[in-house]
C-alpha positions in Angstrom: 11.5 -4.4 -14.8 8.6 -6.0 -13.2 5.6 -3.9 -12.2 5.6 -5.2 -8.5 9.3 -4.3 -8.3 8.6 -0.5 -10.0 6.0 0.6 -7.8 7.8 -0.5 -4.5 10.4 1.6 -5.4 8.2 4.1 -6.4 5.7 4.6 -3.4 8.0 3.4 -0.4 10.1 6.2 -0.3 6.7 8.7 -0.7 5.2 7.3 2.4 8.6 7.1 4.3 9.0 10.6 3.6 5.9 11.6 6.0 6.1 9.2 8.6 7.9 9.7 11.7 9.3 6.4 11.9 10.6 5.7 8.4 12.7 2.7 9.2 9.4 0.6 10.0 7.9 1.3 6.6 7.6 -1.8 4.4 5.8 -1.7 1.3 4.8 -5.1 -0.4 3.2 -5.6 -4.1 1.6 -8.6 -5.3 -0.7 -8.9 -8.4 -3.7 -11.1 -9.1 -5.5 -11.5 -12.5 -7.5 -8.2 -11.8 -5.4 -6.1 -9.1 -2.3 -5.1 -8.2 -2.1 -4.9 -4.6 0.1 -2.7 -2.7 0.1 -3.3 1.2 1.8 -1.3 3.6 2.9 -1.9 7.0 4.2 0.8 9.1 4.7 1.7 13.1 1.6 1.9 14.8 1.9 5.4 15.9 2.1 6.1 11.8 -1.0 4.6 10.7 -2.9 7.8 11.3 -0.3 9.6 9.2 -0.5 6.8 6.6 -4.3 7.2 6.3 -4.8 10.8 6.6 -7.7 12.9 7.9 -11.0 11.0 6.0 -8.7 8.8 4.4 -7.3 11.7 2.3 -3.8 10.6 2.3 -4.3 7.1 1.4 -6.7 8.1 -1.3 -4.0 10.4 -2.7 -1.5 7.5 -2.5 -3.9 5.3 -4.4 -4.1 8.1 -7.1 -0.3 8.6 -7.7 -0.2 4.7 -7.5 -2.6 4.3 -10.2 -0.8 7.5 -12.5 2.4 5.7 -12.3 1.3 2.5 -13.4 -0.9 3.8 -16.0 2.0 5.9 -17.2 4.9 3.1 -17.1 2.6 0.4 -17.8 -0.2 1.8 -20.2 -1.3 -1.7 -21.5 -2.0 -3.0 -17.9 -5.4 -3.1 -17.3 -5.6 -4.1 -13.7 -7.1 -1.9 -10.7 -4.8 -0.6 -7.9 -5.6 -1.7 -4.2 -3.7 -0.3 -1.4 -4.0 -1.9 2.0 -2.8 -0.9 5.2 -1.6 -4.1 7.2 -2.0 -4.1 10.9 -0.5 -6.6 13.4 -3.0 -5.5 16.0 -6.5 -7.4 14.5 -7.2 -10.4 15.9 -7.2 -13.2 13.6 -10.6 -15.2 12.8 -10.3 -18.3 14.8 -12.9 -21.3 14.5 -13.9 -22.9 18.0 -15.5 -25.8 17.7 -18.0 -27.0 20.6 
């Protein structure tokens, strides 16, 4: 099994277990040469729960993800990046004058 599929299967149920709207949670995993990137999308009301007070929950999720990766893929030396995706953030646009 690929690392991307494995991490998604492990982390998504954890996040769904503590949010109010678990059906809205989507975890996507991509890789680069140096990083395994997990992107979490959740209901707007659940972002606070995913991040946690002072970022403690998201840091714990990073630690759990790293432990899972290092246990099941010990030869993979890439770092873990866990991102929260927010559709409400305006995208950058360039206005030519």
